[in-house]
C-alpha positions in Angstrom: -100.5 30.7 26.7 -99.0 32.7 24.0 -97.5 31.2 20.9 -94.3 32.6 19.7 -93.5 32.3 16.0 -89.9 32.4 14.9 -89.0 33.3 11.3 -86.1 31.5 9.8 -83.9 33.4 7.5 -82.7 31.8 4.2 -79.0 31.8 3.8 -77.6 31.3 0.3 -74.0 30.1 0.4 -71.9 30.2 -2.7 -68.5 28.7 -3.2 -65.7 31.2 -3.7 -65.1 31.9 -7.3 -61.7 30.8 -8.6 -59.7 33.5 -10.1 -59.5 33.0 -13.8 -56.3 31.9 -15.5 -56.7 34.6 -18.2 -54.7 37.1 -16.1 -51.7 34.7 -16.0 -51.9 34.3 -19.8 -51.7 38.1 -20.3 -48.8 38.4 -17.9 -46.8 35.6 -19.6 -47.7 37.1 -23.1 -46.4 40.6 -22.0 -43.2 39.0 -20.6 -42.6 37.2 -23.9 -43.1 40.3 -25.9 -40.7 42.3 -23.7 -38.1 39.5 -24.0 -38.5 39.4 -27.8 -38.0 43.2 -27.9 -34.9 43.1 -25.8 -33.5 40.2 -27.9 -34.2 42.1 -31.2 -32.5 45.3 -29.9 -29.4 43.4 -28.7 -29.0 41.5 -32.0 -29.6 44.6 -34.1 -26.6 46.3 -32.5 -24.5 43.2 -33.1 -25.5 43.1 -36.8 -24.6 46.7 -37.3 -21.1 46.2 -35.7 -20.5 43.1 -37.8 -21.1 44.7 -41.2 -18.1 46.7 -42.3 -19.1 50.3 -42.9 -18.1 51.4 -46.4 -17.0 55.0 -46.3 -18.6 57.3 -48.9 -16.6 58.4 -51.9 -16.3 61.9 -50.6 -14.4 60.8 -47.5 -11.7 59.2 -49.7 -10.7 62.6 -50.9 -7.9 64.4 -49.1 -9.1 67.4 -47.2 -8.2 70.8 -48.5 -6.0 73.1 -46.4 -8.0 75.8 -44.8 -7.0 79.4 -45.5 -5.4 81.2 -42.6 -7.5 83.5 -40.5 -6.9 87.2 -41.2 -4.7 88.9 -38.6 -6.2 92.1 -37.1 -4.0 94.7 -35.6 -6.8 96.1 -33.5 -9.6 94.4 -31.7 -12.3 93.1 -34.1 -15.9 93.8 -33.1 -18.4 92.3 -35.4 -21.4 94.5 -36.2 -24.7 92.8 -36.2 -27.7 94.6 -37.7 -31.0 93.6 -36.4 -34.4 94.5 -37.7 -37.7 94.4 -35.9 -40.3 92.1 -37.1 
């Protein structure tokens, strides 16, 4: 009679690794930074509108009257001289 030998395989079972919570921390941190940026940009515009703009001294002067354009009796063709570089 013939003896049969069976070999048993070892099976190593590991529990499933839990996903780390570090990714959630980074997501929340990114959302907080984005919210702070939006808040800053919205309040910056409100502050600029609230402060009265003081016009510079030059704008208080009355504008000078422009001289009239010369009247040409014949068509005016400007001559442009170009030089090669």
